[in-house]
C-alpha positions in Angstrom: 75.9 42.8 -48.8 78.3 40.2 -50.0 79.2 39.6 -53.6 76.9 36.6 -54.0 74.0 37.5 -56.4 70.5 37.5 -55.0 67.3 36.0 -56.4 63.8 35.9 -55.1 62.1 32.5 -55.0 59.9 33.7 -57.8 63.0 34.7 -59.9 64.5 31.2 -59.2 61.4 29.5 -60.4 61.3 31.7 -63.6 64.9 30.9 -64.4 64.4 27.2 -63.8 61.4 27.2 -66.2 63.5 29.0 -68.8 66.3 26.6 -68.4 64.0 23.6 -68.7 62.6 25.0 -71.9 66.0 25.6 -73.3 67.2 22.1 -72.5 64.0 20.1 -73.3 62.6 22.1 -76.3 65.3 24.3 -77.8 68.2 21.9 -77.5 66.1 19.1 -79.0 65.0 21.3 -81.9 68.6 22.2 -82.7 69.7 18.6 -82.6 67.0 17.8 -85.1 68.1 20.7 -87.3 71.7 19.6 -87.2 70.7 16.0 -88.2 68.7 17.3 -91.1 71.5 19.6 -92.2 74.0 16.7 -92.0 71.8 14.7 -94.3 72.2 17.3 -97.0 75.9 16.4 -97.5 79.0 18.6 -97.5 79.1 20.4 -94.1 81.8 23.0 -95.1 79.4 24.8 -97.5 76.1 23.9 -95.8 74.5 27.1 -94.7 71.8 25.2 -92.7 74.4 23.3 -90.8 76.5 26.4 -90.1 73.4 28.3 -88.9 72.3 25.4 -86.7 75.9 25.1 -85.2 75.8 28.9 -84.4 72.4 28.5 -82.7 73.7 25.5 -80.8 76.7 27.5 -79.5 74.5 30.4 -78.5 72.0 28.1 -76.8 74.7 26.2 -74.8 76.1 29.5 -73.7 72.7 30.6 -72.4 72.2 27.3 -70.7 75.5 27.6 -68.9 74.8 31.2 -67.9 71.4 30.2 -66.4 72.9 27.2 -64.6 75.6 29.5 -63.2 73.0 32.0 -61.9 71.1 29.2 -60.2 74.3 27.7 -58.7 75.8 30.9 -57.4 72.8 32.9 -56.3 71.4 33.2 -52.8 67.7 32.7 -52.8 65.6 35.0 -50.6 62.0 34.1 -49.6 60.3 37.4 -49.7 57.2 36.0 -47.8 59.4 35.6 -44.7 60.5 39.3 -44.6 58.9 41.7 -42.2 60.5 45.1 -42.2 59.5 48.8 -42.1 62.5 49.6 -44.3 63.1 48.8 -48.0 65.2 45.7 -48.3 65.7 43.1 -51.0 62.3 41.8 -52.1 60.2 44.8 -51.1 57.4 46.1 -53.3 57.6 49.9 -53.1 55.1 52.4 -54.2 56.6 55.7 -55.1 55.3 59.2 -56.0 57.1 61.5 -58.3 56.0 64.9 -56.7 57.2 66.8 -59.8 55.0 64.9 -62.2 52.4 63.8 -59.7 52.7 60.2 -60.9 52.8 57.0 -58.9 54.8 53.8 -59.7 55.3 50.5 -58.0 58.4 48.4 -58.2 59.7 45.2 -56.5 63.4 45.2 -55.6 64.8 42.0 -57.1 68.0 40.4 -58.2 69.9 41.6 -61.3 69.0 38.4 -63.3 65.2 38.8 -62.7 65.0 42.6 -63.2 62.4 43.7 -65.8 61.3 47.3 -65.6 58.2 46.5 -67.8 57.1 44.0 -65.2 57.8 46.5 -62.3 60.9 44.7 -61.2 64.1 46.7 -60.6 67.5 45.3 -59.5 68.8 46.1 -56.1 72.0 47.1 -57.9 70.3 49.7 -60.1 70.4 53.4 -59.2 66.8 53.2 -58.1 67.3 50.0 -56.1 70.4 51.4 -54.4 68.6 54.7 -53.6 65.6 52.8 -52.0 67.4 50.2 -49.9 67.3 51.1 -46.2 64.6 53.9 -46.6 61.2 54.0 -44.9 57.7 55.0 -45.9 57.5 58.8 -46.1 61.2 59.2 -47.0 62.2 61.2 -50.0 64.9 59.6 -52.2 67.0 61.1 -54.9 67.8 58.7 -57.7 70.9 59.6 -59.7 69.8 58.1 -63.0 71.5 58.3 -66.4 68.8 60.7 -67.7 69.3 62.9 -64.7 68.3 63.1 -61.0 64.8 62.0 -60.1 63.1 62.6 -56.7 60.6 60.1 -55.3 58.6 59.9 -52.1 58.0 56.4 -50.7 54.3 55.9 -50.2 54.3 52.3 -49.1 56.5 49.2 -48.6 55.1 45.7 -48.8 56.4 42.2 -48.8 54.3 40.0 -50.9 54.1 36.2 -51.2 56.1 34.8 -54.1 53.1 33.2 -55.8 51.5 36.6 -56.6 
């Protein structure tokens, strides 16, 4: 894979929504807070103004970061993928034979990964271990907490509007 970051179409839409909220809602709220703080007078010792400026700086950094992600990422339409192997965008159901538990994860871009939502980065130890494998394969994940063995039960490619 090249060094260009990857995003699913779903991930791109989520980042665009977050960016729009930051620009239209959060930025406007900070502008209002700055105006109110300026009205209070001396800006050097004005805690409200200093706090609003810090929030503005943080917000503008986040906006720039999200714009960069959108501008530099390669967008992958998962609904167009048909493969028997695990590739970017796959939803993989795994069994931990030691614990007898089953988990399902979608392999996504680093900027959209959220383990609580069942989305793991293709750059994570689990993502790297799964890429290129097939249903029935056993994979060894070298995780920070120690090695974990999984068996791949199924591989699916779902539509992005799911």
